[in-house]
N, C-alpha and C positions, 0 to 999 in steps of 0.2 A: 503493499497500499503505500503510494504516492504522500509525500510532508503536504501537499496540498489535501486530499483527502480527509486525510488525520486530520486539520487543524479546519476543515469546514465541519466538519463531524463536529468536533470540540465547539465552535463555535454554536451551530445548530442547540446544542445541549446547552450550553448556556442561556439562547435568546428561549429556546424550552423551557427552563427553570425559571429567567425571570416572566416569563410567559403566565404561567402556574402562581409564580408568588404576587406579581400585582393581581392575578383574580382571584387570589386569596383574600388579598388586603382589601380589593374591590368589588365587590361581589356583581355590580353593574357592567362590569367586563368581564367576567367568567369566561360570557359566550366567544367573544373576540379571540381572547388566551384560548380557548379550546381551539378554533378553525387556525388560528395562527400556527397555532404546535402541530396541528395536523399535517400543513403545507409544508412547514419546515420538513420534520419527517418523511413525509413525500418527496420534497426534492431530494433529503438526502441520504432516503433509499436510493435514490438512481445514480447515485455517484457508485454504487459497484453495477454497471453495467456492463456485459464485455467489450464493447465496443467503444476502442478508447477515444472517438470523436465525438461519439454524443457524451460520453463521460466531461471532457472539456466542456462541451456545452454547459452541461447541468451544474461543474461547477464553476462557472462564470455565471450563469442562472440563481444558484445561490450565495455568491459572494456580493452581487448587486441585491437580490434580496435581505442579508446581514444586515447591508448598510442603509438602508432605506429603513430597516426595521430601528436602526441603534438612533437614527434621522426622526424618525416619528416618537418614538420613546419619548427622545430630547426634547420636543416642542411638545406633546403632549405634557411634560411635565413641566416646562417650564410656562405653560398658558393655567397649569393651576388644574387643569384634569383629572391628573395624577394625583 
């Protein structure tokens, strides 16, 4: 397993942990946390495809999802929603 795939799995696990923690503290966003977790699990599982070209595509999608999730989380926290 390459270092990129390992770091993407670790990042997805971190964000899933953040989703679940925020959902536990703020019950109003529990459904969004579950949906976000399922999306990240689905994308992270696609990293194990045998086709290297498809795996590279899903790595890039997962990187951008992680970055956008962090940005959205920061905006929601700064806006006082979370």
